[in-house]
MIZA-686953 format. One line per 4 residues: number of its first residue (from 0); their letters; for each residue x, y, z of N, C-alpha, C. Coordinates in nm, 4 decimals, always signed. Each point is the difference from the previous one (the first is absolute). Layout:
% MIZA-686953
NUM	a	X/Y/Z/X/Y/Z/X/Y/Z ~ ... .
***
This chain:
% MIZA-686953
0	mptp	+0.1267/-0.0897/+0.0543/-0.1005/+0.0821/-0.0547/+0.0635/+0.1252/-0.0373 ~ -0.0475/+0.1256/-0.0802/+0.1718/+0.0916/+0.0269/-0.0874/+0.0897/+0.1366 ~ +0.0831/+0.0428/+0.0094/+0.0463/+0.1071/+0.1343/-0.0385/+0.1617/-0.0235 ~ -0.0978/-0.0223/-0.0025/-0.0421/+0.2254/+0.0002/+0.1116/+0.0737/+0.0137 .
4	skpk	+0.0423/+0.1290/-0.1351/+0.0542/+0.0938/+0.0593/-0.0408/+0.0277/-0.0205 ~ +0.0704/+0.1209/+0.1224/-0.0550/+0.1687/+0.0340/+0.0175/+0.0709/-0.0911 ~ -0.1391/+0.1450/-0.0089/+0.0122/+0.0431/-0.1081/+0.1335/+0.1109/+0.0046 ~ +0.0445/+0.0125/-0.1346/+0.1505/+0.1020/+0.0023/-0.0528/+0.1643/-0.0795 .
8	spls	+0.0650/+0.0817/+0.1509/-0.0191/+0.0962/-0.0668/+0.0679/+0.1053/-0.1134 ~ -0.0578/+0.0540/-0.1192/+0.0696/+0.0872/-0.0598/+0.1598/-0.0632/-0.0185 ~ +0.1051/-0.0096/+0.0806/+0.1131/+0.0256/-0.0592/+0.0906/-0.1455/+0.0112 ~ -0.0756/-0.0302/+0.0118/+0.0487/-0.1947/-0.0344/-0.0627/-0.0791/-0.1052 .
12	rrtn	-0.1187/+0.0944/-0.0283/+0.0146/-0.0306/-0.1716/+0.0786/+0.0659/-0.0959 ~ +0.0497/-0.0111/+0.0292/+0.2073/+0.0260/-0.0830/-0.0207/-0.0225/-0.0519 ~ +0.0863/+0.0128/-0.1535/-0.0827/-0.0855/-0.1754/+0.2209/+0.0996/+0.0233 ~ -0.0004/+0.1440/-0.0330/+0.1332/-0.0498/-0.0583/+0.0803/+0.1198/+0.1261 .
16	rfee	+0.1560/-0.0634/-0.0591/+0.1009/+0.0493/+0.1058/+0.0867/+0.0104/-0.0422 ~ +0.0134/+0.1799/+0.0050/+0.1525/+0.0741/-0.0929/+0.1285/+0.0384/+0.1206 ~ +0.0779/-0.0599/-0.0546/+0.1644/+0.0735/+0.1035/+0.1248/+0.0643/-0.0680 ~ +0.0358/+0.0701/+0.0734/+0.1170/+0.0390/+0.0176/+0.1424/-0.0107/+0.0468 .
20	ttrn	+0.0909/+0.0196/+0.0355/+0.1275/-0.0002/+0.0918/+0.0658/+0.0860/-0.0628 ~ +0.0540/+0.0672/+0.0876/+0.0798/+0.1122/+0.0395/+0.1078/-0.0053/+0.0596 ~ +0.1141/+0.0315/+0.0145/+0.1011/-0.0472/+0.1284/-0.1034/-0.0729/+0.0600 ~ +0.0017/-0.1393/+0.0245/-0.0503/-0.0836/+0.1006/-0.1434/+0.0611/+0.0498 .
24	isva	-0.0762/+0.0400/-0.0364/-0.1215/-0.0168/+0.0598/-0.1680/+0.0643/-0.1564 ~ -0.0233/-0.1068/+0.0077/-0.1422/-0.0499/-0.0291/-0.1064/+0.0691/-0.0127 ~ -0.0052/+0.0054/-0.0927/-0.2138/+0.1026/+0.0316/-0.0719/-0.0943/-0.1038 ~ -0.0150/-0.0780/+0.0693/-0.1741/-0.0221/-0.0652/-0.0900/-0.0003/-0.0370 .
28	vepi	-0.0861/+0.0218/-0.0607/-0.1409/+0.0909/+0.0289/-0.1180/-0.1522/-0.1243 ~ -0.1005/+0.0236/+0.0600/-0.1244/-0.0659/-0.0290/-0.0659/+0.1007/-0.0050 ~ -0.0917/-0.0107/-0.1264/-0.0964/+0.0734/+0.0093/-0.1106/-0.0840/+0.0023 ~ -0.1228/+0.0786/-0.0012/-0.1593/-0.0698/-0.0468/-0.0733/+0.1808/-0.0244 .
32	fled	-0.1288/-0.0976/-0.0736/-0.0753/+0.0792/-0.0276/-0.1354/-0.0165/+0.1430 ~ -0.0464/+0.0994/-0.0409/-0.0680/+0.0432/+0.1161/-0.1464/-0.0022/-0.0195 ~ -0.0724/-0.0776/-0.0402/-0.1633/+0.0051/-0.1214/-0.0580/+0.0407/+0.0455 ~ -0.0518/-0.0510/+0.1997/-0.0947/+0.0206/+0.0551/+0.0236/+0.2322/+0.0616 .
36	esep	+0.1130/+0.0598/+0.0285/+0.0270/+0.0804/-0.0068/-0.0026/+0.0975/-0.1797 ~ +0.0136/-0.0493/-0.0958/-0.0273/+0.0264/-0.1022/-0.0860/+0.0863/-0.0716 ~ -0.0125/+0.0957/-0.0458/-0.1759/+0.0673/-0.1081/+0.0727/-0.0165/-0.1068 ~ -0.0385/-0.1455/-0.1407/+0.0434/-0.0154/-0.1290/-0.0324/+0.0880/-0.1075 .
40	ddsk	-0.2104/+0.0161/+0.0653/-0.0209/+0.1006/-0.0972/-0.0059/+0.1491/-0.0064 ~ +0.0620/+0.0286/+0.1352/+0.0401/+0.1636/+0.0460/+0.2021/+0.0006/-0.0401 ~ +0.0222/-0.1119/-0.0816/+0.1846/-0.0164/-0.0502/+0.0342/+0.0731/+0.1256 ~ -0.0415/-0.0891/+0.1189/+0.1161/+0.0396/+0.1264/+0.0347/-0.2086/+0.0346 .
44	flwa	+0.1602/+0.0087/-0.0112/+0.0194/-0.1282/+0.0296/+0.0563/-0.0136/+0.1195 ~ +0.0718/-0.0330/+0.0673/+0.0289/-0.0315/+0.1085/+0.0715/-0.1317/+0.0293 ~ +0.1620/+0.0395/+0.1105/+0.0927/-0.1082/-0.0476/+0.0158/-0.0380/+0.1522 ~ +0.0326/-0.0788/+0.0955/+0.0942/+0.0424/+0.1303/+0.2104/-0.0867/-0.0901 .
48	yhii	+0.0331/-0.0438/+0.1110/+0.1389/-0.0102/-0.0722/+0.0697/-0.0402/+0.1758 ~ +0.0791/-0.0540/+0.0040/-0.0111/-0.0846/+0.1694/+0.2077/-0.0317/-0.0923 ~ +0.0819/+0.1060/+0.0629/+0.1943/-0.0070/+0.0415/+0.0466/-0.1157/+0.1083 ~ +0.1353/-0.0539/-0.0632/+0.0442/-0.0849/+0.0851/+0.0983/+0.1317/+0.0141 .
52	ienr	+0.1007/+0.0290/+0.0789/+0.0520/+0.0488/-0.0584/+0.1776/-0.1156/+0.1315 ~ +0.0898/-0.0154/-0.0665/+0.0711/-0.1219/+0.0301/+0.1576/+0.0881/+0.0409 ~ +0.0414/+0.0085/+0.1667/+0.1618/+0.0023/-0.0882/+0.0478/-0.1360/+0.0454 ~ +0.1282/-0.0045/-0.1216/+0.0351/-0.1448/+0.0214/+0.1617/+0.0088/-0.0278 .
56	gpet	+0.0204/+0.1637/+0.0490/+0.0821/+0.0543/+0.0143/+0.1323/-0.0363/+0.1437 ~ +0.1199/-0.0065/+0.0110/+0.0204/+0.0628/+0.1326/-0.0673/+0.1490/+0.0551 ~ -0.0030/+0.1178/-0.0194/+0.0531/+0.0873/+0.0755/-0.2091/+0.0209/-0.0110 ~ -0.0274/+0.0866/+0.1433/-0.1219/+0.0803/-0.0150/-0.1303/+0.0738/-0.0767 .
60	vqll	+0.0020/+0.0506/-0.0148/-0.0813/+0.0469/-0.1137/-0.1271/+0.0943/+0.0396 ~ -0.0593/+0.1387/-0.0505/-0.0887/+0.0912/+0.0274/-0.1075/+0.0405/-0.0696 ~ -0.0924/-0.0224/-0.0881/-0.0409/+0.0186/-0.0772/-0.0464/+0.1522/+0.0028 ~ +0.0123/+0.1168/-0.0762/+0.0116/+0.1038/-0.0070/-0.0952/+0.1095/-0.0732 .
64	srhw	-0.0480/-0.0414/-0.1453/-0.0947/+0.0361/-0.0700/-0.0542/-0.1013/-0.0990 ~ -0.1091/+0.0430/-0.0797/-0.0381/-0.1241/-0.0904/-0.0084/+0.1543/-0.0744 ~ +0.0280/-0.1062/-0.1532/+0.0091/+0.0930/-0.1076/-0.1552/-0.0930/-0.1181 ~ -0.1121/+0.0294/-0.0338/-0.0718/-0.0851/-0.0908/-0.0551/+0.0479/-0.1305 .
68	hitd	+0.0424/-0.0366/-0.1083/-0.0993/-0.0484/-0.1786/-0.0534/+0.0070/-0.0185 ~ -0.1292/+0.0186/+0.0138/-0.1153/-0.0342/-0.0237/+0.0210/-0.0080/-0.1041 ~ -0.0701/-0.0841/-0.1243/-0.0198/-0.0374/-0.0986/-0.1569/-0.0774/-0.0395 ~ -0.1493/+0.0954/-0.0288/-0.1097/-0.0576/-0.1027/+0.0090/-0.0666/-0.1087 .
72	argr	-0.1056/-0.0454/-0.0468/+0.0607/-0.0611/-0.1269/-0.0179/+0.0997/-0.1186 ~ -0.0544/+0.1403/+0.0559/+0.0475/+0.0790/-0.1422/+0.1419/+0.0751/+0.0063 ~ +0.0437/-0.0899/+0.1169/+0.1322/+0.0364/-0.0060/+0.0478/+0.1408/+0.0027 ~ -0.0978/+0.0508/+0.1273/+0.0227/+0.1101/+0.0651/+0.0240/-0.0087/+0.1435 .
76	vrev	+0.1596/+0.0387/-0.0050/+0.0748/+0.0218/+0.1202/-0.0291/+0.0919/+0.1452 ~ -0.0001/-0.0263/+0.0879/-0.0539/+0.0686/+0.1093/+0.1882/-0.0758/+0.1601 ~ +0.0194/+0.1416/+0.0300/+0.1014/-0.0634/+0.1352/-0.0878/+0.0522/+0.0918 ~ +0.1342/-0.1585/+0.0689/-0.1259/+0.1021/+0.1464/+0.1873/-0.0266/+0.0623 .
80	egag	-0.0273/+0.0663/+0.1406/+0.1344/+0.0272/+0.0165/-0.0089/-0.0039/+0.2267 ~ +0.1107/-0.0966/+0.0153/-0.0172/+0.0496/+0.1734/+0.0906/-0.0665/+0.0651 ~ -0.0098/+0.1335/+0.1701/+0.0298/-0.1026/+0.1011/-0.1030/-0.1742/+0.0589 ~ +0.1945/-0.0305/+0.0416/-0.0879/-0.2013/+0.0541/-0.1096/-0.0217/-0.2068 .
84	vvge	-0.0832/-0.1044/+0.1016/-0.0996/-0.0810/+0.0140/-0.0915/-0.0143/+0.0831 ~ -0.0953/-0.0018/-0.0083/-0.2041/+0.0483/+0.0434/+0.0949/+0.0512/+0.1986 ~ +0.0725/+0.1134/-0.1072/-0.0153/+0.0816/+0.1585/+0.1346/-0.0158/+0.0588 ~ +0.0486/-0.1355/-0.0144/+0.1589/-0.0461/+0.0600/+0.1709/-0.0240/-0.0968 .
88	qpvi	+0.0758/+0.0491/+0.0906/+0.0582/-0.0337/-0.0691/+0.1608/-0.0452/+0.0472 ~ -0.0308/-0.1588/-0.0035/+0.0268/-0.1514/+0.0559/+0.1036/+0.0063/+0.0321 ~ +0.0495/-0.0886/+0.0798/+0.2018/+0.0031/-0.0239/-0.0095/-0.1403/+0.0382 ~ +0.0408/-0.0394/-0.1403/-0.0174/-0.1961/+0.0166/+0.1938/-0.0763/-0.0352 .
92	eptt	+0.0167/-0.0599/+0.1408/+0.1020/-0.0790/-0.0078/+0.0409/-0.1028/+0.0106 ~ +0.0954/-0.0467/-0.1068/+0.0715/-0.1022/+0.0020/-0.0637/-0.1514/+0.0071 ~ -0.0528/-0.0249/-0.1250/-0.0943/-0.1420/-0.0659/-0.2195/-0.0185/+0.1664 ~ +0.0228/+0.1452/-0.0476/-0.1566/+0.0596/+0.0466/-0.0921/+0.0624/-0.1027 .
96	rfey	-0.1515/+0.0174/+0.0737/-0.0899/+0.0508/-0.1468/-0.0118/+0.1071/+0.0458 ~ -0.0484/+0.0893/-0.1209/-0.1379/+0.0766/+0.0645/-0.1285/+0.0250/-0.1254 ~ -0.1305/-0.0127/+0.0562/-0.0795/-0.0593/-0.0892/-0.1294/+0.1244/+0.0556 ~ -0.0232/+0.0441/-0.1539/-0.1529/+0.1574/-0.0424/-0.0437/-0.0740/-0.1056 .
100	tsgv	-0.1453/+0.0052/+0.0035/-0.0954/+0.0139/-0.0648/-0.0464/+0.0677/-0.0327 ~ -0.0124/+0.0897/-0.1396/-0.0412/+0.1735/-0.0210/-0.1118/-0.0410/-0.0896 ~ -0.0492/+0.1130/-0.1102/-0.0701/-0.0179/-0.0593/+0.0147/+0.0978/-0.1314 ~ -0.0839/+0.0376/-0.0755/+0.0021/+0.0867/-0.1291/-0.0509/-0.0885/-0.1166 .
104	pldt	-0.0702/+0.1815/+0.0034/-0.1052/-0.0341/-0.1224/+0.0062/+0.0728/-0.1291 ~ -0.0731/-0.0318/-0.1263/-0.0194/+0.0147/-0.1419/-0.1140/-0.0137/-0.0554 ~ +0.0623/+0.1390/-0.0676/-0.1378/-0.0101/-0.0998/-0.0996/-0.0605/-0.1122 ~ +0.1785/-0.1077/-0.0639/-0.0422/-0.0826/-0.0649/+0.0190/-0.1725/-0.0129 .
108	psgf	-0.0295/-0.1049/+0.0227/-0.0132/-0.0788/+0.0068/+0.1624/-0.1250/+0.0422 ~ +0.1003/+0.0628/-0.0847/+0.1504/-0.0454/+0.0748/+0.0700/+0.1428/+0.0172 ~ +0.1177/-0.0853/-0.0528/+0.1582/+0.0911/+0.0336/+0.0741/-0.1146/+0.0793 ~ +0.0410/+0.1352/+0.0461/+0.1138/-0.0792/+0.1136/+0.1674/+0.1350/+0.0234 .
112	mrgt	+0.0078/-0.0543/+0.0889/+0.1160/+0.0936/+0.1581/+0.1471/-0.0439/-0.0610 ~ +0.0648/+0.0567/+0.0559/+0.1576/+0.0272/+0.0526/+0.0305/+0.1219/+0.1487 ~ +0.1114/-0.0211/+0.0297/+0.0307/+0.0487/+0.0543/+0.1638/+0.0266/+0.0378 ~ +0.0425/+0.0529/+0.1492/+0.1069/-0.0357/+0.0707/-0.0454/+0.0621/+0.1126 .
116	yhmr	+0.1048/-0.0605/+0.0731/-0.0198/+0.0347/+0.1642/+0.1919/+0.0306/-0.0337 ~ -0.0709/+0.1101/+0.1573/+0.1943/+0.1191/-0.0107/-0.0126/-0.1129/+0.1638 ~ +0.1336/+0.0326/+0.0376/-0.0302/-0.1206/+0.0480/+0.1661/+0.0671/+0.1050 ~ +0.0795/-0.0164/+0.0791/+0.0660/-0.0082/+0.0796/+0.0397/-0.0523/+0.0931 .
120	sakg	+0.1515/-0.0486/+0.0170/+0.1007/-0.0610/+0.0863/+0.0734/-0.0158/+0.1108 ~ -0.0339/-0.0071/+0.0693/+0.0256/-0.0085/+0.1998/+0.1463/+0.0667/-0.0392 ~ +0.0656/+0.0236/-0.0906/+0.1750/+0.0317/-0.0787/-0.0655/+0.1651/-0.0197 ~ -0.1644/+0.0213/-0.0305/-0.0495/+0.0743/+0.0161/+0.1102/+0.0770/-0.1660 .
124	enfd	-0.0132/-0.1290/-0.1170/-0.0714/+0.0681/-0.1379/-0.0870/-0.0338/-0.0695 ~ -0.0595/+0.0847/-0.0855/-0.1266/-0.0386/-0.0766/-0.0325/-0.0658/-0.1444 ~ -0.0785/-0.0674/+0.0706/+0.0476/-0.0317/-0.1950/-0.1853/-0.0491/-0.0457 ~ -0.0208/-0.0595/-0.0891/-0.1437/-0.0103/-0.0997/+0.0058/-0.1599/+0.0138 .
128	igip	-0.1189/-0.0301/-0.0146/+0.0150/-0.1503/-0.0332/-0.2055/-0.0549/-0.0495 ~ -0.0354/-0.0424/-0.1236/+0.0049/-0.0003/-0.0605/-0.0899/-0.0960/+0.0398 ~ -0.2028/+0.0220/-0.0341/-0.0864/-0.0268/+0.0013/-0.0679/-0.0470/-0.0983 ~ +0.0334/-0.1696/-0.0207/-0.0187/-0.0623/-0.1841/-0.1555/+0.0930/-0.0584 .
132	afal	+0.0249/+0.0331/-0.1743/-0.1798/+0.0529/+0.0298/-0.1190/-0.1403/-0.0110 ~ -0.0263/+0.0032/-0.0192/-0.1530/-0.1023/+0.0022/-0.1019/+0.0522/-0.0606 ~ -0.1021/-0.0939/-0.0069/-0.0689/+0.0134/-0.0516/-0.1267/+0.0596/+0.0800 ~ -0.1427/+0.0579/-0.0419/-0.1422/+0.0551/+0.0729/-0.1263/-0.0460/-0.1530 .
136	qspy	+0.0244/-0.1419/-0.0251/-0.1532/-0.0811/-0.0198/-0.0962/+0.0226/+0.1282 ~ -0.1146/+0.0279/-0.1395/-0.1272/-0.0940/+0.0389/-0.0621/-0.0940/-0.1497 ~ -0.0684/-0.0336/+0.0842/-0.1167/-0.0519/-0.1570/-0.0378/+0.0562/-0.0829 ~ -0.0449/+0.1819/+0.0621/-0.0514/-0.0176/-0.0861/+0.0555/+0.0708/-0.1298 .
140	eagg	+0.1528/+0.0106/+0.0512/+0.0890/+0.0131/-0.1752/-0.0531/-0.0224/-0.1058 ~ -0.0365/-0.0267/-0.1308/-0.0039/-0.0709/-0.0965/+0.2277/-0.0480/-0.0607 ~ -0.0894/-0.1466/+0.0363/+0.1432/-0.1239/-0.0740/+0.1032/+0.0952/+0.1609 ~ -0.0464/+0.0782/+0.0217/+0.1345/-0.0089/+0.0721/+0.0956/+0.1009/+0.0195 .
144	mh	+0.1178/+0.0087/+0.1006/+0.1744/+0.0681/-0.0942/+0.0563/-0.0774/-0.0522 ~ +0.0805/+0.0825/-0.0361/+0.0924/-0.0592/-0.1552/+0.1316/+0.0685/+0.0353 .
***
């Protein structure tokens, strides 16, 4: 007899994972289309994205700021910059990770995002790490992203 499974949260249904590593710091992104919060008839499409920043290097680092390039299906680019992420400037020690979830709205049924995090090492060195480009896809896009 099969065992009943627990209902899954929206973020446990992830199917796409995008990952990039810079200077032993891995950034993994898992986007999910939020069907219940989108209004396709009004050209309002919303995605959540869960990010895991893992420090695989020997030195403690701090995330100071973010810079996003958000491109919709029409090729329009919006840039978003700001201090930290979700109100924090996390310190990430070696072999540890920081996770957060945020969201992005578009007025087209698909698009993509890419970006960078500006970091500081424990020795005071500032550097950028890449956030991998990731697709924002909804079932409302005819033919999907190319």
